C-alpha positions as CSV (number, residue, x, y, z in Angstrom):
1,M,100.4,92.6,179.5
2,V,101.6,93.1,175.9
3,D,102.2,96.7,175.0
4,G,98.7,98.1,175.7
5,L,97.0,95.4,173.6
6,D,95.0,94.0,176.4
7,S,91.7,95.7,175.9
8,L,89.3,92.8,175.7
9,S,86.8,92.4,172.8
10,E,83.2,93.0,173.8
11,D,82.3,89.5,172.4
12,T,85.0,87.7,174.2
13,P,83.9,84.3,175.5
14,S,84.1,84.0,179.3
15,S,86.7,81.2,179.0
16,F,88.5,79.1,176.5
17,E,86.6,76.1,177.7
18,D,83.3,77.8,176.8
19,Y,84.7,78.7,173.5
20,V,85.7,75.0,172.8
21,R,82.3,73.7,173.9
22,A,80.5,76.2,171.6
23,R,82.5,75.2,168.5
24,N,83.5,71.5,169.0
25,P,81.0,70.2,171.6
26,T,82.3,66.6,171.8
27,L,86.0,67.6,172.3
28,M,85.8,68.2,176.1
29,G,84.4,64.7,176.5
30,Y,87.8,63.2,176.0
31,E,89.6,62.8,179.3
32,H,92.8,64.5,178.4
33,V,91.4,67.6,176.6
34,P,90.4,69.6,179.8
35,R,94.0,69.5,180.8
36,L,95.1,70.9,177.4
37,V,92.4,73.5,177.6
38,S,93.5,74.6,181.0
39,V,97.1,75.1,179.8
40,A,95.9,77.1,176.8
41,Q,93.8,79.3,179.2
42,R,96.8,80.1,181.3
43,I,98.7,81.1,178.2
44,A,95.9,83.4,177.2
45,D,95.8,84.8,180.8
46,G,99.6,85.5,180.7
47,E,100.4,82.9,183.4
48,L,102.4,80.7,181.0
49,T,104.7,82.2,178.3
50,R,106.8,79.2,177.3
51,V,105.0,75.9,176.8
52,I,106.0,72.6,175.2
53,V,103.3,70.0,174.7
54,M,104.4,66.5,173.9
55,E,101.5,64.3,172.7
56,P,100.9,61.3,170.4
57,P,99.3,61.8,167.0
58,R,95.6,61.7,166.6
59,Y,94.8,63.1,170.1
60,F,93.5,66.5,169.0
61,K,96.6,68.6,169.9
62,T,96.3,70.6,166.6
63,E,92.6,71.1,167.0
64,V,93.0,72.5,170.5
65,F,96.2,74.5,170.2
66,S,96.4,75.5,166.5
67,R,92.8,75.9,165.3
68,L,90.6,76.7,168.3
69,F,93.2,78.5,170.5
70,P,94.4,81.1,168.0
71,S,90.8,82.0,167.1
72,Y,89.9,82.4,170.8
73,Y,93.1,84.4,171.4
74,L,92.2,86.8,168.6
75,R,88.6,87.1,169.7
76,R,89.9,88.0,173.2
77,Y,92.7,90.3,172.0
78,P,91.7,91.4,168.4
79,P,94.7,93.7,167.9
80,R,97.3,91.1,168.6
81,M,99.3,88.9,166.1
82,V,99.5,85.1,166.0
83,G,102.1,83.2,164.0
84,L,101.8,79.5,163.2
85,A,104.5,77.3,161.8
86,S,104.4,73.6,160.8
87,Y,106.7,71.3,158.8
88,G,104.9,72.1,155.6
89,A,103.7,75.5,154.4
90,D,100.6,73.9,152.9
91,L,99.8,72.2,156.2
92,A,100.3,75.4,158.1
93,W,98.0,77.4,155.7
94,S,95.3,74.7,156.0
95,I,95.4,74.9,159.8
96,S,95.3,78.8,159.6
97,E,92.2,78.6,157.3
98,E,90.4,76.4,159.8
99,A,91.3,78.8,162.7
100,R,89.9,81.6,160.6
101,D,86.6,79.8,160.1
102,Y,86.4,79.3,163.9
103,F,87.1,82.9,164.5
104,T,84.3,84.1,162.2
105,Q,81.6,81.9,164.0
106,D,79.2,83.9,166.1
107,G,80.3,87.3,164.9
108,G,84.0,87.4,164.7
109,K,84.9,90.1,162.1
110,L,87.7,90.1,159.5
111,N,89.3,92.7,157.4
112,F,88.3,91.2,154.1
113,N,91.1,93.0,152.2
114,T,93.4,90.6,154.0
115,S,91.6,87.4,154.6
116,A,93.7,84.7,152.8
117,K,94.6,81.5,154.7
118,K,98.3,82.4,154.6
119,R,97.6,85.6,156.4
120,W,94.2,86.9,157.6
121,R,93.5,90.0,159.7
122,T,90.8,91.0,162.2
123,S,88.7,94.1,161.8
124,R,90.7,95.5,164.7
125,T,94.2,95.2,163.1
126,G,95.1,91.8,164.6
127,E,96.2,89.0,162.4
128,M,97.1,85.4,162.0
129,W,99.8,84.2,159.6
130,A,101.1,80.8,158.7
131,A,104.4,79.5,157.3
132,G,106.4,76.3,156.9
133,A,109.0,75.7,159.6
134,G,112.4,76.0,157.9
135,G,111.1,78.4,155.2
136,P,110.8,82.2,154.9
137,I,108.6,84.2,157.4
138,L,108.9,87.6,155.6
139,G,108.5,90.5,157.9
140,F,105.7,89.2,160.1
141,G,105.8,89.2,164.0
142,Y,103.8,87.6,166.7
143,N,102.5,88.0,170.2
144,L,101.6,84.3,170.3
145,G,103.9,82.0,168.3
146,I,102.7,78.4,167.8
147,V,105.0,75.8,166.4
148,D,102.9,72.7,165.6
149,D,104.8,69.6,164.4
150,P,107.8,71.5,163.0
151,Q,109.5,68.4,161.6
152,D,108.2,66.0,159.0
153,P,108.2,62.5,160.6
154,E,109.6,61.1,157.3
155,K,112.5,63.5,157.4
156,A,113.1,63.4,161.2
157,H,116.2,61.2,160.9
158,S,117.8,63.4,158.3
159,L,120.7,65.4,159.7
160,I,120.2,68.1,157.1
161,Y,116.6,68.7,158.2
162,Q,117.6,68.6,161.9
163,L,120.2,71.3,161.3
164,R,117.8,73.3,159.1
165,F,115.2,73.5,161.9
166,E,117.8,74.5,164.4
167,D,119.0,77.3,162.1
168,W,115.4,78.4,161.3
169,W,114.5,78.6,165.0
170,S,117.5,80.6,166.0
171,R,117.7,83.0,163.0
172,K,114.1,83.4,161.9
173,W,111.4,82.2,164.3
174,I,112.8,83.8,167.6
175,S,113.6,87.0,165.8
176,R,109.9,87.5,165.0
177,M,108.8,87.7,168.6
178,E,107.1,90.9,169.8
179,P,108.0,92.1,173.4
180,G,106.3,89.9,175.9
181,A,105.3,87.3,173.3
182,S,104.4,83.7,174.3
183,L,105.8,80.6,172.6
184,L,104.0,77.3,172.3
185,V,105.6,74.2,170.8
186,V,103.2,71.3,170.1
187,M,104.5,68.0,168.7
188,Q,105.0,64.3,169.0
189,R,108.6,63.2,169.8
190,L,110.3,61.9,166.7
191,G,113.8,60.9,167.9
192,P,116.6,61.6,170.3
193,N,117.7,64.5,168.2
194,D,114.4,66.1,167.3
195,A,113.2,69.7,167.8
196,I,112.3,69.3,171.5
197,D,115.7,67.8,172.2
198,F,117.3,70.8,170.6
199,L,115.2,73.2,172.8
200,F,116.1,71.2,175.9
201,R,119.8,71.3,175.0
202,R,119.6,75.0,174.5
203,E,117.9,75.2,177.9
204,V,121.0,73.8,179.6
205,G,123.4,76.0,177.6
206,E,124.7,73.3,175.2
207,D,126.1,74.9,172.0
208,T,124.8,78.3,173.1
209,D,125.3,81.0,175.7
210,L,121.6,82.2,175.6
211,A,119.6,82.5,178.8
212,P,117.2,79.6,179.4
213,E,113.5,80.0,178.3
214,H,112.1,78.1,181.4
215,W,109.8,75.9,179.5
216,H,106.6,74.5,181.1
217,V,106.3,71.0,179.8
218,V,103.0,69.1,179.2
219,L,103.6,65.4,178.9
220,C,100.8,63.4,177.4
221,D,102.3,59.9,177.2
222,E,99.7,57.5,175.8
223,I,100.1,55.2,178.8
224,K,101.0,57.1,182.0
225,S,104.6,56.3,183.1
226,N,107.1,57.8,185.6
227,E,110.0,56.9,183.3
228,R,112.4,59.8,183.0
229,M,112.3,61.9,179.8
230,G,116.0,62.8,179.9
231,N,119.2,62.7,181.9
232,W,119.0,66.2,183.4
233,D,118.3,67.1,187.0
234,G,114.9,68.6,186.6
235,P,111.5,66.9,187.1
236,M,111.4,63.4,185.5
237,G,114.8,64.1,183.9
238,L,113.9,67.4,182.3
239,P,116.4,70.3,182.3
240,P,116.3,71.9,185.8
241,T,114.9,75.2,184.5
242,C,111.8,73.4,183.2
243,T,108.5,72.8,185.1
244,L,106.1,69.9,184.5
245,E,102.3,70.1,184.2
246,P,100.7,67.8,186.8
247,D,99.0,64.6,185.4
248,A,96.3,63.1,187.7
249,R,96.4,59.7,186.0
250,K,97.8,56.7,187.8
251,N,100.7,54.8,186.2
252,G,99.4,52.5,183.5
253,Q,96.3,54.5,182.7
254,P,95.7,55.5,179.0
255,L,95.6,59.1,177.9
256,A,92.0,59.1,176.7
257,P,90.1,55.8,177.4
258,S,87.0,57.1,175.8
259,R,89.0,57.4,172.6
260,M,91.2,54.3,172.9
261,T,90.9,51.8,175.7
262,L,94.0,50.4,177.4
263,D,93.8,47.2,175.5
264,Q,93.5,49.1,172.2
265,V,96.4,51.3,173.1
266,V,98.6,48.3,174.0
267,H,97.7,46.6,170.7
268,A,98.4,49.8,168.7
269,Q,101.8,50.3,170.4
270,T,102.8,46.7,169.9
271,A,101.9,46.9,166.2
272,A,103.8,50.2,165.8
273,G,107.1,48.7,167.0
274,L,109.4,49.5,169.9
275,Y,110.9,52.7,168.4
276,T,107.6,54.3,167.5
277,K,106.0,53.2,170.8
278,S,108.7,54.7,173.0
279,T,109.2,57.8,170.8
280,Q,106.0,59.0,169.2
281,R,103.5,57.4,171.6
282,Q,105.3,57.5,174.9
283,Q,107.3,60.7,174.2
284,R,110.5,59.1,175.3
285,P,112.9,58.5,172.4
286,T,115.0,55.4,172.8
287,V,118.7,55.7,173.7
288,P,121.2,54.0,171.5
289,E,122.1,50.6,172.8
290,G,124.8,49.3,170.5
291,D,127.7,47.1,171.8
292,Y,130.5,47.8,169.3
293,W,131.7,51.4,169.8
294,E,132.0,52.7,173.4
295,K,131.3,56.3,174.3
296,G,134.4,56.5,176.5
297,W,136.6,56.0,173.5
298,F,135.5,59.4,172.2
299,N,136.1,61.5,175.3
300,D,139.1,63.3,173.8
301,T,137.7,66.1,171.6
302,Y,139.1,69.2,169.9
303,E,137.8,72.7,169.0
304,T,140.0,73.7,166.0
305,L,141.7,71.4,163.6
306,P,145.5,71.5,164.4
307,D,147.8,73.2,161.9
308,E,149.8,70.0,161.5
309,A,146.8,68.0,160.4
310,Y,146.8,67.0,156.7
311,N,145.0,64.8,154.1
312,L,141.6,66.5,154.9
313,G,138.8,65.1,152.8
314,W,135.4,63.5,152.7
315,D,134.9,59.8,152.9
316,W,131.5,58.7,151.5
317,D,129.2,55.7,151.8
318,L,126.9,56.5,148.9
319,A,123.4,55.3,148.1
320,Y,121.1,55.9,145.2
321,T,117.7,56.0,146.9
322,K,115.9,58.3,149.3
323,E,113.6,55.7,150.6
324,E,113.7,56.1,154.4
325,R,114.2,52.4,155.2
326,N,116.9,52.0,152.6
327,S,120.5,53.2,152.8
328,A,121.5,56.8,153.3
329,S,124.3,58.7,151.7
330,A,126.7,59.4,154.6
331,G,130.0,61.3,154.7
332,I,132.8,61.9,157.2
333,Q,135.3,64.7,156.8
334,S,138.6,63.9,158.4
335,A,142.3,64.5,158.5
336,R,145.3,62.8,160.1
337,G,148.1,64.1,162.3
338,P,151.8,63.6,161.9
339,G,153.6,60.3,162.6
340,K,153.4,56.8,161.3
341,S,150.1,55.2,160.7
342,D,150.4,53.1,163.9
343,V,150.7,56.1,166.1
344,C,149.1,59.1,164.3
345,K,145.9,60.8,165.4
346,V,142.8,61.0,163.3
347,Y,140.6,64.1,163.4
348,I,136.9,64.0,162.6
349,E,136.1,67.5,161.4
350,D,132.5,67.1,160.1
351,L,129.8,64.6,159.2
352,T,126.5,64.4,157.3
353,W,123.9,61.9,156.1
354,D,120.7,62.0,154.1
355,W,118.4,59.8,152.0
356,L,118.8,61.1,148.5
357,E,118.4,60.1,144.9
358,F,121.3,60.5,142.4
359,P,120.7,64.1,141.2
360,E,120.2,65.3,144.8
361,M,123.3,63.3,145.9
362,I,125.5,65.1,143.3
363,T,124.3,68.5,144.7
364,F,124.9,67.1,148.2
365,L,128.5,66.3,147.4
366,K,129.2,69.5,145.4
367,A,128.2,71.6,148.4
368,R,131.2,70.2,150.3
369,T,134.9,70.9,149.5
370,G,136.8,67.8,148.3
371,P,138.6,65.8,147.7
372,H,136.0,63.0,147.9
373,F,136.8,59.4,148.7
374,I,134.7,56.3,147.9
375,E,135.3,52.6,148.4
376,N,137.3,50.8,145.9
377,K,135.0,47.9,145.0
378,A,133.6,46.1,141.9
379,S,130.9,48.7,141.5
380,G,133.2,51.5,142.5
381,K,134.6,52.1,139.0
382,S,131.2,52.9,137.6
383,A,130.4,55.0,140.6
384,K,133.7,56.9,140.3
385,Q,133.1,57.5,136.6
386,S,129.6,58.7,137.2
387,L,130.7,61.2,139.9
388,E,133.7,62.4,137.7
389,R,131.3,63.0,134.8
390,E,129.5,65.4,137.2
391,G,132.7,67.3,137.8
392,L,133.6,65.8,141.1
393,S,137.2,64.9,142.1
394,V,136.9,61.4,143.4
395,K,139.6,59.0,144.7
396,E,139.2,55.4,145.9
397,V,140.1,53.9,149.2
398,D,141.1,50.2,149.5
399,V,138.8,48.8,152.1
400,K,138.5,45.0,152.2
401,G,136.4,42.4,154.0
402,D,132.8,42.5,155.3
403,K,131.5,45.2,157.5
404,L,132.6,43.5,160.8
405,A,136.1,42.8,159.5
406,R,136.5,46.4,158.3
407,A,135.3,47.8,161.7
408,N,137.6,45.4,163.5
409,N,140.5,46.8,161.5
410,V,140.1,50.3,163.0
411,Q,138.5,49.5,166.3
412,P,141.8,49.3,168.2
413,V,142.7,52.7,166.8
414,V,139.5,54.1,168.3
415,S,139.7,52.2,171.6
416,N,143.2,53.6,172.1
417,K,141.7,57.1,171.8
418,R,143.6,58.0,168.6
419,V,140.4,59.3,166.9
420,L,139.5,62.8,168.1
421,V,136.2,64.3,167.2
422,K,135.4,68.0,166.9
423,R,133.5,68.9,170.0
424,S,130.5,70.5,168.2
425,I,129.8,67.3,166.3
426,V,130.6,64.5,168.7
427,R,127.1,64.1,169.9
428,R,125.7,63.7,166.4
429,L,128.4,61.2,165.5
430,L,127.6,59.0,168.5
431,Q,123.9,59.5,169.0
432,G,122.5,60.7,165.7
433,D,119.1,59.2,164.9
434,R,119.5,55.7,163.6
435,Q,123.0,56.5,162.2
436,G,124.9,57.2,165.4
437,L,127.8,55.0,166.2
438,L,126.4,54.1,169.6
439,N,123.6,52.3,167.7
440,V,126.0,49.9,166.1
441,R,125.9,46.3,167.2
442,A,128.5,43.6,166.4
443,E,125.8,41.2,165.3
444,D,124.4,43.8,162.8
445,L,127.9,44.4,161.4
446,A,128.4,40.6,160.9
447,L,125.0,40.3,159.2
448,G,125.3,43.6,157.2
449,R,121.9,44.9,158.4
450,G,120.6,48.0,160.0
451,D,121.5,51.7,159.5
452,L,125.3,51.4,159.1
453,D,125.9,54.1,156.5
454,L,127.6,56.6,158.8
455,N,129.5,53.8,160.5
456,D,130.8,52.6,157.1
457,A,131.9,56.1,156.2
458,F,133.6,56.5,159.6
459,V,135.4,53.2,159.2
460,Q,136.5,54.1,155.7
461,A,137.8,57.5,156.9
462,V,139.9,55.9,159.6
463,T,141.1,53.2,157.3
464,R,142.2,55.9,154.8
465,H,144.5,57.4,157.4
466,V,145.9,54.3,159.2
467,G,145.7,51.7,156.4
468,R,144.8,48.0,156.7
469,R,146.4,46.0,159.5
470,K,147.8,42.6,158.5
471,G,147.4,39.3,160.3
472,K,145.0,38.2,163.0
473,R,142.6,40.8,164.2
474,V,142.5,41.7,167.9
475,R,139.1,43.0,169.0
476,A,138.8,45.6,171.6
477,F,135.1,45.6,172.3
478,S,133.4,43.7,175.1
479,L,130.0,42.1,175.7
480,G,128.7,42.1,179.2
481,Q,131.8,43.9,180.5
482,Q,133.9,40.8,179.8
483,P,136.9,41.7,177.6
484,I,137.1,39.7,174.3
485,T,140.5,39.4,172.6
486,E,139.7,36.8,169.9
487,F,136.8,35.3,168.0
488,N,136.8,31.5,167.7
489,G,133.1,30.9,166.9
490,T,132.5,30.2,170.6
491,H,129.8,31.3,173.0
492,V,130.7,34.3,175.2
493,N,128.3,35.5,177.9
494,G,125.6,33.3,176.4
495,R,125.9,34.7,172.8
496,T,127.4,33.2,169.8
497,I,130.5,35.0,168.5
498,I,131.0,34.8,164.8
499,S,134.5,34.0,163.5
500,V,135.9,36.7,161.2
501,G,139.1,36.1,159.3
502,A,141.6,38.8,158.3
503,P,140.4,40.7,155.1
């Protein structure tokens, strides 16, 4: 019941299934769609009020939940309000327009004074409005709030956009709920730090003291699997406050064989690559599997930067492109504690990364209080001069050697737990999509490949505070749990270890 708005329309279809069959007759023929329609029906009936649907692209989740369902909902409850958000305002408006067209089929009546795709109203004061996730919502409210693909896949690995969604959800989207409103989140998983991960972390009280929402989760993995979806204690690794929609398929069966056979799905997943397969198609983002930095080295954290800390500044690994597969501009804000460089603590206060072109990068840096530090290298002078011409105070850090040699220089500092990370950012530092330190492999450092931008900024920051050690490097990391103290170009645990001289 929603504040007396439950008087049914005289032309209400008997069920959402009938409504779907009347408007998109072929849809119910796909094996997974009746399950989705059943979930939507229970939302309309008030049995479910918090629902997350995880489904691969191109399997009709938007057609069912964002076009057909809002139109059915407003035919059933004409005075109510539906809000729709997607990662782009234009996309959200287009979906709203198509929902409006469904609504008007077979006699659904609009208030034609307010019938635009951004916001259209029924003849009985109900309405549907659409907005971009992360953007303004004005003063609208909703009884049914639908968030459909709130993050652009091309920006899913950007920390800026991750934090923007989290802020938008907390400050704008939730604040527009009417009493008794229902929430529906529909999306493909995009990474270990995407919108769904954020909602699950909120569910267990991470970074918030809010009460749990008790999400009902609908898992539509492209090939049925019993693999856990997280490391919590609930069903299949979900947070314990969540429930899981039953799936009658047997392990190994495809989601909709009449749309894509098992052979076709396997071929498509193989072509997509391991990351896309596990994340967007199987709805289980991969866990970082690097072998260089160990999670246990970062167990000691802090809440507030100590008063005795000094030399606070941003260390940058800068790039001049925003192409996703190229380098990001990454920064680490850090300070050091008292004592000599061989015993002092290093404090990691903040971090960021994004794929930016030069003008955006300048704005990116100016938004953060300096001083700013960049690597002292052959191209560093021109970079330093370019940044100073833009009004930035820039200093250079003497960092020598290849990426592995530089990391080897500071790894003993980290392994001895002299690097402390602010508690609120330690997860992003270690597990951030593509850029997290736990993704870093020694082989990639040696070959200079992969997403090492945040790693390079981190290494530069620690180097700035502790300096460059002289003489032979002693490596702290291990492979296969066998400690390694030296590199001699030999085979260790079946792998070739590359010799690295002192920088």
